[in-house]
C-alpha positions in Angstrom: 12.8 -17.8 -37.9 12.4 -15.9 -34.6 15.9 -14.8 -35.0 15.5 -13.3 -38.4 11.8 -11.5 -37.2 14.0 -9.9 -34.3 16.9 -9.0 -37.3 13.9 -7.3 -39.1 12.7 -5.4 -36.1 16.0 -4.2 -35.3 16.6 -3.0 -38.5 13.0 -1.1 -38.6 14.0 0.6 -35.2 17.1 2.2 -36.6 15.5 3.6 -39.7 12.2 4.6 -38.2 13.9 6.1 -35.2 11.0 8.9 -34.9 8.4 6.3 -34.5 10.7 4.1 -32.3 11.1 7.2 -30.1 7.4 7.4 -29.6 6.5 3.6 -29.1 9.1 3.4 -26.5 8.7 6.6 -24.4 4.7 5.8 -24.4 5.3 2.2 -23.3 7.7 3.6 -20.7 5.4 6.0 -19.5 2.3 4.0 -19.0 4.1 0.8 -17.2 6.1 3.7 -14.6 2.2 5.0 -13.7 1.3 1.3 -13.5 4.0 0.2 -11.6 3.6 3.3 -9.0 0.0 2.2 -8.7 0.6 -0.9 -7.8 3.5 -0.1 -5.5 1.2 1.9 -3.7 -1.3 -0.5 -3.0 1.6 -3.4 -2.3 2.4 -0.6 0.3 -0.8 -0.7 1.6 -1.8 -4.0 1.7 1.5 -6.1 1.2 3.1 -8.2 4.1 5.8 -5.7 4.7 7.7 -5.6 7.8 6.8 -5.5 10.8 3.1 -6.2 9.5 3.6 -9.5 8.4 0.2 -10.5 8.9 -2.2 -8.0 7.5 -4.5 -10.7 5.6 -5.6 -12.0 9.3 -5.5 -8.5 11.0 -8.3 -6.7 12.4 -8.9 -3.5 13.6 -11.6 -2.0 16.0 -11.6 1.7 17.4 -14.6 3.6 16.5 -18.4 3.2 18.4 -20.9 5.0 16.3 -23.7 6.3 18.5 -27.4 7.0 17.4 -29.8 8.9 19.3 -32.8 11.0 17.8 -31.6 11.1 14.5 -28.3 12.5 15.7 -24.8 10.6 15.1 -22.0 10.9 17.5 -18.9 8.8 17.2 -15.7 8.2 20.2 -13.6 5.3 20.4 -12.7 2.5 22.8 -11.5 2.7 26.1 -9.3 -0.2 27.7 -12.4 -1.2 29.5 -13.9 -2.0 26.5 -10.9 -3.9 25.5 -10.5 -5.8 28.3 -14.1 -7.4 28.0 -13.9 -7.9 24.3 -10.4 -9.5 25.1 -11.5 -11.5 28.0 -15.0 -13.2 26.1 -13.6 -13.5 22.6 -12.5 -17.0 21.2 -11.5 -16.2 17.9 -8.6 -13.7 18.8 -5.3 -15.3 18.6 -3.5 -12.1 19.4 -4.2 -8.8 20.1 -2.7 -5.2 21.0 -4.1 -1.9 22.5 -2.8 1.3 20.9 -3.3 4.5 22.1 -5.1 6.4 18.9 -6.2 9.9 19.5 -3.0 11.8 20.3 -1.6 13.1 17.1 0.4 15.6 19.0 4.0 15.9 18.1 6.2 16.2 21.3 9.9 16.8 21.9 12.0 14.1 22.4 15.6 14.8 23.6 18.7 13.2 24.6 19.8 13.2 28.6 22.2 15.8 28.5 20.1 18.1 26.0 22.3 18.2 23.2 20.0 16.9 20.8 16.3 17.0 20.2 13.5 16.2 17.6 10.0 16.7 17.2 7.4 13.2 16.9 4.0 11.3 17.9 4.7 8.9 20.2 3.4 5.8 20.0 1.7 4.4 23.2 1.2 0.6 23.2 0.6 -2.1 25.8 3.5 -5.3 26.0 1.5 -7.6 23.6 2.2 -4.8 20.7 5.8 -6.8 20.3 3.7 -10.1 20.0 1.4 -8.6 17.8 3.9 -7.1 15.3 7.1 -8.9 14.3 9.9 -6.3 14.9 13.5 -7.0 15.1 15.4 -6.1 17.8 19.1 -5.1 17.0 20.0 -4.5 20.7 17.7 -5.0 24.0 14.4 -6.3 24.4 10.7 -5.6 24.3 9.1 -3.9 27.6 7.2 -6.4 29.1 3.9 -6.4 30.8 5.5 -5.8 34.2 7.0 -2.6 32.9 4.2 -1.4 31.8 3.5 1.0 34.8 7.3 2.2 34.5 9.2 4.8 32.2 10.6 2.7 29.4 10.9 3.1 25.7 12.0 0.8 22.6 12.8 2.9 19.8 13.9 2.8 15.9 17.5 2.7 14.9 16.7 6.1 12.6 15.8 7.6 16.0 18.8 6.2 17.6 21.4 7.3 15.1 19.4 11.2 14.9 20.3 11.5 18.8 23.0 9.1 19.7 25.3 8.7 16.4 24.6 4.8 17.0 22.0 2.3 17.8 24.2 1.0 21.1 21.7 3.4 23.3 20.1 0.6 25.4 20.4 1.7 29.3 20.8 5.3 27.9 17.6 7.6 28.8 15.6 9.9 26.5 12.9 12.5 27.8 9.5 12.7 25.8 8.7 16.4 26.8 9.9 16.5 30.3 9.3 12.8 31.7 12.5 11.1 31.4 12.5 7.4 30.0 14.9 4.6 30.1 15.4 2.8 26.6 15.1 -0.9 26.9 15.1 -1.7 23.0 16.4 -0.4 19.7 14.3 -2.1 16.7 14.9 -2.1 12.7 13.7 0.6 11.1 10.0 -0.3 9.7 9.6 -0.7 5.7 7.2 1.9 5.7 7.1 4.2 8.2 3.8 5.6 8.2 3.2 7.2 11.6 -0.1 6.3 11.8 -0.2 3.1 10.8 -0.9 0.2 13.0 2.9 -0.6 13.6 4.0 2.9 13.0 6.3 5.7 15.1 10.0 6.0 16.2 9.6 5.8 19.9 7.4 3.1 21.5 6.2 3.6 25.1 3.7 2.2 27.6 0.3 2.8 27.1 -0.3 3.7 30.8 1.7 7.1 30.2 -0.5 8.3 27.3 -2.4 11.3 28.4 -5.8 9.9 27.8 -5.1 6.3 29.7 -7.4 5.8 32.6 -10.4 8.1 31.2 -13.3 5.8 30.6 -16.4 8.2 30.2 -17.9 6.4 26.8 -18.9 9.9 25.0 -16.1 12.3 25.9 -12.7 9.7 26.9 -12.4 6.5 24.9 -9.4 7.0 23.0 -8.0 3.1 22.3 -7.7 1.0 19.2 -7.9 -2.4 19.0 -6.0 -4.5 17.0 -6.5 -8.0 16.6 -5.0 -11.3 15.0 -7.5 -14.2 13.6 -6.2 -17.5 13.6 -6.3 -17.3 9.8 -7.8 -15.2 6.9 -11.1 -17.1 6.9 -11.5 -16.6 10.5 -12.0 -12.8 10.1 -15.4 -12.5 9.3 -16.2 -15.0 12.4 -13.9 -12.7 14.6 -16.0 -9.6 13.4 -19.0 -11.2 14.3 -17.9 -12.3 17.9 -16.6 -9.0 18.8 -19.5 -7.1 17.3 -21.6 -9.5 19.5 -19.8 -8.9 22.9 -19.8 -5.2 22.2 -23.6 -5.4 21.9 -23.7 -7.0 25.3 -21.6 -4.2 26.8 -23.7 -1.2 24.9 -26.2 -1.8 27.2 -24.6 -0.4 30.0 -24.2 2.8 27.9 -27.7 4.0 28.2 -27.1 5.7 31.2 -25.8 8.7 29.1 -29.1 9.1 27.1 -32.0 8.0 29.1 -34.0 11.0 28.9 -33.0 11.1 24.9 -35.2 8.5 23.7 -33.8 5.1 22.0 -30.2 5.1 21.4 -28.1 2.2 19.3 -24.4 1.8 19.5 -22.0 0.2 16.5 -18.5 -0.9 17.0 -17.0 -0.4 13.3 -14.5 -3.7 12.9 -12.7 -3.4 9.8 -10.1 -5.9 8.3 -6.8 -4.1 7.5 -7.7 -3.7 3.9 -10.6 -2.1 4.7 -8.6 0.4 6.9 -5.9 1.0 4.7 -8.0 1.6 1.7 -10.6 3.8 3.6 -13.6 1.5 2.8 -16.6 1.0 4.6 -17.3 -2.3 6.6 -19.6 -3.4 4.1 -17.8 -3.1 1.1 -16.3 -5.9 -0.6 -12.2 -6.2 -1.7 -12.9 -6.0 -5.1 -15.7 -3.1 -4.8 -13.2 -1.0 -3.0 -9.8 -2.1 -5.2 -11.8 -0.8 -8.7 -11.3 2.9 -8.5 -7.7 2.0 -8.7 -8.2 -0.7 -11.5 -9.9 2.4 -13.1 -6.7 4.7 -13.0 -4.8 1.5 -13.9 -6.4 1.0 -17.1 -6.3 4.6 -17.8 -2.5 4.9 -17.4 -2.4 1.3 -20.1 -5.3 1.3 -22.3 -5.2 5.3 -23.4 -1.5 5.0 -24.6 -2.3 1.6 -26.0 -5.2 3.4 -28.1 -2.6 6.1 -29.2 0.2 3.6 -30.1 -2.5 1.4 -32.2 -3.2 4.8 -34.1 0.4 5.8 -34.5 1.1 1.7 -35.9 -2.2 2.0 -38.0 -0.4 5.3 -39.9 2.7 3.5 -40.0 0.8 0.4 -41.8 0.2 2.8 -44.5 3.3 3.3 -45.6 4.5 -0.5 -45.6 1.6 -1.5 -47.6 4.1 -1.9 -50.2 6.4 -3.7 -48.3 3.4 -6.4 -47.3 2.1 -6.8 -51.3 5.8 -7.6 -51.9 6.0 -9.8 -49.1 2.5 -11.4 -50.4 3.9 -11.5 -54.0 6.7 -13.9 -52.8 4.8 -16.3 -51.1 4.9 -15.0 -47.4 1.7 -16.0 -45.5 -0.6 -13.7 -43.4 0.8 -15.8 -40.4 4.1 -14.6 -41.2 3.2 -11.4 -41.9 1.6 -11.2 -38.4 4.1 -12.4 -36.8 6.8 -10.5 -38.1 4.9 -7.5 -36.9 4.2 -8.8 -33.3 7.9 -9.6 -33.3 8.8 -5.9 -33.9 6.0 -4.5 -31.2 7.2 -7.4 -28.9 11.3 -5.8 -29.1 9.7 -2.4 -29.1 7.5 -3.7 -25.8 10.5 -4.9 -24.1 12.7 -2.0 -24.7 9.7 0.5 -23.3 9.0 -1.7 -20.2 12.5 -1.9 -19.1 12.6 1.8 -19.3 9.6 1.9 -17.6 10.7 -0.2 -14.8 13.7 2.0 -14.3 11.7 5.1 -14.3 9.2 3.6 -11.6 12.0 2.6 -9.6 13.6 6.4 -9.7 10.0 7.9 -9.1 8.9 5.9 -6.3 12.1 6.1 -4.4 12.6 9.8 -4.7 8.9 10.8 -4.1 8.0 7.6 -1.9 7.0 10.2 1.3 4.2 11.9 -0.6 3.6 9.0 -3.0 2.1 6.8 -0.3 -0.6 9.8 0.4 -1.8 9.9 -3.0 -5.3 8.1 -2.5 -5.6 8.7 1.5 -4.6 12.2 3.0 -5.3 10.9 6.4 -1.9 9.4 6.2 1.5 11.2 7.9 4.7 9.4 6.8 8.5 10.1 8.2 11.6 8.3 6.9 9.7 6.1 4.3 12.2 3.1 4.0 11.6 1.5 0.4 14.1 -0.6 -0.7 13.8 -2.2 -4.2 12.6 -5.5 -3.9 9.2 -3.4 -2.7 9.3 -1.8 -5.9 10.4 -4.5 -8.0 8.4 -7.2 -6.7 8.1 -10.2 -9.1 4.2 -10.2 -8.7 4.3 -6.6 -9.7 6.4 -7.2 -12.4 4.3 -10.0 -14.0 1.2 -8.4 -13.8 2.3 -5.3 -15.2 4.1 -6.5 -17.8 1.1 -9.2 -18.7 -1.5 -6.4 -19.2 1.0 -4.0 -21.0 2.0 -7.1 -23.2 -1.6 -7.9 -23.8 -2.6 -4.4 -24.6 0.5 -3.6 -27.0 -0.4 -6.7 -28.7 -3.6 -5.7 -29.4 -2.7 -2.3 -30.7 -0.2 -3.5 -33.6 -2.5 -6.7 -34.2 -5.9 -5.1 -35.1 -3.9 -2.3 -37.8 -2.1 -5.5 -39.1 -5.5 -7.5 -40.0 -6.8 -4.7 -41.2 -4.1 -3.8 -43.7 -3.9 -7.7 -44.7 -7.5 -7.3 -45.9 -6.2 -5.8 -49.1 -5.2 -8.2 -52.2 -1.6 -8.0 -53.3 -1.9 -5.7 -56.5 -3.6 -2.9 -54.2 -1.1 -3.3 -51.6 2.0 -3.4 -54.5 0.4 0.1 -56.0 -0.3 1.8 -52.7 1.0 5.0 -52.9 3.2 6.2 -49.9 
């Protein structure tokens, strides 16, 4: 029976080429757009190398200071971070990263023949324990080397400057300061420059222009990235760090001792809150709903249009429905035929949509990941087929598409079946 339905559907597709083309094109476009949104979310939230533990990551960076109705903000400095690390019991791992300097610097080979402009990443030695970088050659710099001019570079930067990745032991300049390369890592899957693990050259944080400046108001320049034991421990970690900072904030009052009551609050965000630019008191579903609205627009509006298209086509097939009823076909059989026809069209449209989404994402990934966040700076996005064609993403998009497309075919069919046989047989095309 199913084979017969597919044979009839194939015949219909060949006979009604215009309808078939419009249906397939509409389905393909909606699936391609839906896939794009899901891929963006996966890039932002998924466990992509080297950020394999995003669901357990938390970030503390901004301090909000409220005084006499005015709000100020600054960032953590190394003294705050040292105290938090020392007192916390819920931090499984942590790393300190300079977060303020976004100035691009000249990265030059030792002979001066090649150079490029990019933003160095200033990190501590714990950075390599927090993120699971894969070393092609060499090693990460150690805690003892944090006061030495050493650097770890990505494979893409090594190839750009030295035409290969065998660069351990070679020297490289950041502006006028000479560094020794101690390791080469694989490129990040999504190399976003201002991401937690982003960067193409990593050097000790002590060489940051801002390290050692500890004035709370003007000179806090650091970001503390923390890893909880499990995702369930994130809330406990947030409360613990907030309490520790509350005790630390008592020493800040000297800056506003003549200005009235002053309050200090440390903003602590989950990785997903940081990636989606959400407030700390917002829930995940509350934040993700804006993306779901866009997704429904891409899928639901085309489904309504297809419903109208199928309804118009059903009017021209009323005589066919009447003949089938006259020869004993049940409503269930007629509905099954229409749904299988719709299923075949949806499968063809879905296949085309997935191909379109791959080329769209692959060719436009540099600006695509900035669609919902203009704060992101990108360079050398390294998307692969398994990121775009993630089985979970494909399953979700297919399920939603099939439900909407089947509904768009089912409703016109049910209305058509309400007519009796005689009315259907004498229906004028």
